[in-house]
C-alpha positions, 0 to 999 in steps of 0.5 A, a space after each residue: 929741749 936738751 943741751 946734749 950734756 949726758 947725765 947718765 949712761 943707762 942699761 937697756 933692760 928690755 925692748 919688746 913690742 915697742 916698750 923700751 925699759 932702761 935701768 937708770 938712777 935718773 929720777 923722772 915722773 910720768 910724762 917727763 921727756 928724756 933723751 935716749 942716745 939723742 931720741 926724745 921719749 916720754 916716760 910712761 912707767 917709772 919705779 924700781 930703778 927703771 924708766 919705760 918708754 913707748 917707741 913708735 914705728 915712726 921713731 924706729 924707722 929714723 934712728 938706729 937700733 937701741 944698744 945695751 948702753 944708752 946715753 941719757 939726759 932729762 929735758 932742760 928745765 927753766 933756769 938751768 944753765 945751758 952748757 951744751 947747745 940746743 938739742 930737740 931730741 929729734 934725729 935728723 938721720 943715722 950716720 956711719 963712723 968711718 974711722 977712730 984715731 988717737 989724738 993726744 989724750 982723746 980720740 978723733 972720730 970721722 963720720 959720714 952722715 946722710 948727704 942731705 945733712 952736710 949742708 947744716 954742718 960747719 967747722 966749729 958748728 955744733 952737732 948732736 951725736 948719740 945725744 952728745 953735744 959736740 963741736 965739728 972739728 972739720 968737715 968736707 963734702 964726704 963727712 965731718 970730724 969730731 975730737 973727743 976728750 977723755 971726759 966725754 969718753 968716760 961719761 958716755 957711750 962714744 967710747 964704744 965707737 969703732 969703724 962701722 958704728 951707726 950713730 944718731 945725728 941731730 944737726 943744729 936747729 938754728 941752721 935749719 931755720 935760717 935756711 927755711 927763712 932764706 930764699 933758695 939759691 939759683 940752681 940749687 935743686 935740693 931746695 924747693 922754691 917758695 910759692 909765688 904770691 900775688 896774682 898772675 
């Protein structure tokens, strides 16, 4: 479990044969979970200012390629404040940045997500982008917008976003549980009907 509050921007030292090595000042023990650009990975080696992670093909198929710099967050520990929102580190899909425009002291970013994720995005709701906890500023049938403040731009890799950039997205897990518990609406072909109970 994470909060989406990035602790550090690390540098990718190497990525070969599924082994990702990141240069970082974060202290983590073997077996600890760390969010790398929103992807929950397990520490398999540590020392010398580096952490190593094994990335399986299943993960690589669902996330964007790792770049030179990555957002890092250690897992939330019991008793620590939840300053962002509940983030699992399970990427739901890869979005594409449509535009980046100056807005006051920050920037406004528009993202086109995979169509199946739009149902989980609501204005003033939460979304994790590259592992960063953000608030949805606007949403319509083609995408959503977020407003980035100077602190976020300074402390994460989101300052590098440009039109065409790919981003890892994780929608609010609470919305997914609510959808699972509620019966599908009539005519909603995007959700399979629950199996019937009782005898025919």
